[in-house]
ZATIGU-53723 format. One record per residue: residue number from 1; residue in one letter; x, y negated, z of N, C-alpha, C, O in turn. Coordinates in steps of 0.1 Angstrom, whole numbers. Each point is the difference from the previous one (the first is absolute). Example, Ala and Ser with C-alpha at 12.3 -4.5 7.8 and 13.67 -1.06 7.14 Angstrom:
BEGIN
REC num residu   n_X   n_Y   n_Z  ca_X  ca_Y  ca_Z   c_X   c_Y   c_Z   o_X   o_Y   o_Z
REC   1      a   132    57    78    -9   -12     0     9   -12     0    10     0     7
REC   2      s   -14   -11   -14     9   -11     0    -8   -11     8     5   -11     1
// end
This chain:
BEGIN
REC num residu   n_X   n_Y   n_Z  ca_X  ca_Y  ca_Z   c_X   c_Y   c_Z   o_X   o_Y   o_Z
REC   1      m   122    52    68   -10   -10    -6    11   -17    -1    12    -3     2
REC   2      l   -23    -1    -5    12   -17    -4    -2    -6    14    -9     3     8
REC   3      q    19   -13    -4    -3    -8    12     4   -12    -9     5    -3   -11
REC   4      m   -13    -1    25     4   -16   -10     7   -11    12    -5    -3    10
REC   5      a    25    -4   -19     2    -3     9    -8   -14     3    -7    -9    -5
REC   6      p    16    13    22   -10    -6    14     1   -20    -4    -9    -7     2
REC   7      e    23     2   -10     2    -7    -7   -12   -10     0    -3   -10     5
REC   8      l    -2    19   -14   -16    -7   -11    -2     2     1    -2     6   -10
REC   9      l    -5     2    23   -19   -10     5     9    -8     6    -1   -12    -5
REC  10      a    15    13    19     3   -13     3    -8   -13    -3   -10    -5     6
REC  11      s    21    -1   -22    -7    -2   -12    -8   -13     0     0   -12     1
REC  12      g    -7    24    -4   -16   -11    -4     5    15   -15   -11     0    -7
REC  13      e    21    10     1     0    -2   -10    -8    14    -1    -8    -6     6
REC  14      v     3    17    -8   -10     5     5    -6    -2    13     2    -5    11
REC  15      s   -12    11   -19   -15    -2    16    -8    11    -7     0     0   -12
REC  16      n    -9    12    21   -10     1   -14    -4     0    -3    -3    10    -5
REC  17      r    -4   -20     2   -12    -4    -8    10    -6   -17    -6    -7    -9
REC  18      t    23    12     6     7     2    -4    -4     5   -12    -2    11     5
REC  19      d     0    -9   -18    11    12   -11     6    12     1    -6    10    -5
REC  20      v    22    -9    12     2    -1     3     3    11    14     8     9     1
REC  21      y   -21   -16    10    -4    11     3   -10    12    -4     5    11     4
REC  22      a   -12   -11    -8   -12     8    -7    10     9   -11    -3    11    -3
REC  23      y    12   -18    -1     9    10   -12     4    11    14     3    12    -2
REC  24      e    -1   -18    17    10     9    -1    -8    10    16     5     4    10
REC  25      r   -19    -2   -13   -13     1     4     1    13    -7     7    10     3
REC  26      v   -18   -14   -19    -2    10    -7    14    14    -4     1    12    -2
REC  27      l     6   -24     0    14     9    -1     2    15    12     1    12    -3
REC  28      a     0   -15    12     1     7    15   -15    11     2     0     9     8
REC  29      a   -16   -13   -19     0     9     1    -3    13   -13    -7    11     3
REC  30      v    12   -15   -15     6     6    -1    11    11    -2    -1    10    -7
REC  31      v    15   -15    17     5     6     1    -8    17     8     1    12    -2
REC  32      h    -8   -20    11    -9    10    14    -6     3    -9    -3    11     4
REC  33      g    -3   -11   -15   -14     8    -8   -14    -5     2   -10     4    -6
REC  34      f    12   -15    16   -20    -4     2    -1   -10   -13     7   -10    -4
REC  35      r   -20    17     1    -6   -11   -16   -13    -9     8   -10     2     7
REC  36      p    17   -12   -10    -7   -11    -2   -17     6    -3    -4     9    -8
REC  37      v    -2   -19    17   -16     3     0    -6    -6   -13   -12     2    -2
REC  38      w    20   -13   -10    -3    -1   -13     4    11    -9    -3     1   -11
REC  39      e    11     8    19     2     8   -15   -12    14    -3    -1     8    -9
REC  40      v    -9   -13    24    -6    12     1   -16    -1    -7   -10    -6     4
REC  41      a    11    17   -18   -12    -5   -11   -13     3     6    -3    12     1
REC  42      d    -7   -22     5   -10    -1     4   -13    -3    -6    -8   -10     1
REC  43      e     9    30   -16    -8    -1    -8   -20    -3     3    -8     3    -9
REC  44      g     3    -9    25    -9    -5     4    -4    -9    -3   -12    -3     0
REC  45      q    25    -6    -2     0   -16    -3     0    -3   -20    -8    -8    -4
REC  46      m    16    13    -2     3    -1   -13    -2    17    -7    11     1    -6
REC  47      p   -17     9     5    -1     6   -10     8     6   -11    -2    -2   -12
REC  48      g    11    10    16     7     2   -14    14    -6     2     8    -1    -9
REC  49      l    -5    -5    24     9    -8     0    16    10     5    12    -2     2
REC  50      h   -26    16     0    16    10     5    11     5   -12    10     4     5
REC  51      m   -11    -4   -22     2    -5    -1    11    -7    -7     9     2    -8
REC  52      l   -15   -11    15    14   -10    -1    18     3     8    11    -1    -5
REC  53      y   -17     7    21    12     8     2     1    11    -4     9     5     7
REC  54      n   -14     5   -18     2    15    -6     9    -4    -3     8     3     9
REC  55      r     4   -13   -24     2     4    -6     7     5    -4    -1     6   -11
// end
């Protein structure tokens, strides 16, 4: 898994609220095979949504 440099966290350039941190978390999830909740189609909320995911 990717690790961020401690000096970036200490200097305040990177925090858990930055896009870099969010990207690292998503990348780690993809590498380890976890599917974010937003990738799961919910047919009950929007009929026909599965067609968008099954192209």
